[in-house]
C-alpha positions, 0 to 999 in steps of 0.5 A: 805121837808128840814128835815120836816121844810116845809109842802106842801098840796093842800090847801096851794098850792092853796093859793099860786097861789091865792096870786100870782094872787092877787099880779100880779093884784096889781102890774099892778094897782100900775104901771099904777097909778105911771106912770099916776101921774109921781111918782118916783119909787126908786130901794129900794122900788121896791126891798123890795116890790117884796121880800115881794110879793114873801116871804109872801105866803110861810109862809103857808108852815112852819111846825116848830116854828123855820121855822116860826120864821125865815120866819117871821123875814125875812118878817119883815126886808123887811117890815121895808125896804119897809116902810123906802123907801116908803117915798123916793118913793112917790115924784113927779118928779117936786118936790125937793127931799131934804128929809134930811131936810124935814122929817115929824114927822109922818114918824119918828114915823112910823119908831120908832113904827115899829122897836120896835114892831117887836123887842119885839114881836120877843123876846117873840116868841123866848122865846116860842120857847126855852121853847117848844124845851127844854120841848119836843125836837122838834118844829113841829106843829103836834108833838107839839100838840100831846105831849102838849095834853098828858101833859095837861092830865097827869100833872096839873103844866105842863098844866098851864105852857103850857097855859102860853106859848100858850098865850105868843105865840099867843099874840106875833104873834098878836102883830107882825102881827098887828092883831086886836085889837093890830092893833091900834098901826099902826095908826102911821105907816099909818100916815107915809107912802103914800096912795099907800103904805097903799093900798098895806099894807091893801090889799095884806100884811095884807090879807095874814097875817090875813088869816095865823093867822086864819090858825094858830089857826085852824090848827096848834093849833086846839087842843088847842081851849078850852085853848086860846078861852077865852083869844081871846074873852077877847082881842076882847071884850076890843079891840072893846070897845077901837075902839068904843071910838076912832071912835069919835076922827077921824080927819085924813084920814089915821087914818080913814083907820086904824080904818076901817081895825080894825073894819072889822077884828074884825068882821071877828075874832068874826065870826071865834071864833064863828065857833071855 
């Protein structure tokens, strides 16, 4: 659809229905929780979270790097909007809502980290897109796999260049989505948002993006497993060692949620790499 920018299949459509069903369950759960505890739900927060729920599953339908970059930036904007408005949302009706003079340091750190991580990861993805489009004149996943595979076999210099571009792209996507072990920078993000926002972040948002990352490596870049497998193995190895060191210095509840998410996703990624 749309000049080959989108690609629909039975698998992606089933994923769409599954994630929409999960989002409906989360919606009613959060709605009942906020009503029982008399929490204020701002229009900004509801607007951002509804757009995230709608946009996230459609990332599986992208067929080009350009469409992937566009949709990923759109999701990042609404995620940043949600994180900023979540502090305004999580206020009790009986409390004073003077937020200007009482902004915690964790909230400021959360906004700072999320903004700059999104910015620099986008720069690297744009760099990958410009180089690939300059070399091959297209950014379709399937066509790129065929053309890049031909270059690997015919030119050593082009093959080294493509290896570098693939590592840059995978690293930027991991950094952008916050996939383990580069998920550790989000400790500050977890500290700066309420617990219910963490619940949505670690269930729906992170689950969709993590499954898409596995789908990206196995389907879109399935022919290049031998070229990025060692890179991911080293990344997971040093990330696992770093997590083991950090586990002995957990003194904050929200940091514990971050490390638990990191450990779980490291286990899933190790299993995924073994199957590759």
